[in-house]
N, C-alpha and C positions, 0 to 999 in steps of 0.2 A: 619771539621775533617782534620787534616794535616797528610801528609804522605801516603795518598791513591792515587794510580796512575793507577789501573787496576781493572778488574773484580774479580781477586783473592782477592784484598783488600775489595771490596764490599761484597763478600761472607763472608770474615773473620769478618767484622764489623757486618754484618747482623746476623751471628751465635752468636756472643758475646752478641748482644742486645737481641736476642730471649731467652737467658739463664737467663736474669734478671727477677725475678718475678715482675709482675705488669707492664711490658712493652709490648706494642703492636707495632710492627714494621709496619709503614705505607710505608716507602720508604727509600732505601739506594742507594745513588749515589756516584760517586767519589767526595770526599770532603764534603759530608753532609749526614745526616740521619734525618728523621722525624719519631718521635715515639709518641705514646700515653702513658701517665703515669697514673697509679692508685696511687694517693698520699698517700693512706693508706697502700701501699705495698712497695713503693720505692721513691727515690728522684732523682733529676737531678744529684747530686753528685755521686750517685751509678751508674747511667747510664754513666756518664763521666769516672768513674773508670773502667767500663767494656770495654769501647773503648780503654782506655790507656792500660789495661791488654792485649788487643788484639794486641798491638804494635803500636798504633797510638796516635797522640796528639789531644787534643780538644782545639781549638782556642777560642771558645765561646759556650755558651748554651743559646739559646733564647727561649722564650715561652710567648705567649700572653694569653694562657688559662691555667687554673690550671691543666687540664688533658693532655696537649700537650707540647712538647718541640722539638726544632730542634737543633741538635748538629753540 
């Protein structure tokens, strides 16, 4: 996640992610977030859009499991 530089940014991204149905926030740090996804309720694109709507850029979305993604 690009544009994050402080704990305010961490809180803003955390709050945005928690508003997405089907997302379980595991960790948010400066520059990255790890979330669990319920693929029946949301997609990686929706998660990335939530981060963008909070004012940050998503450089990439990685995920090795169907129910998890790291932004």
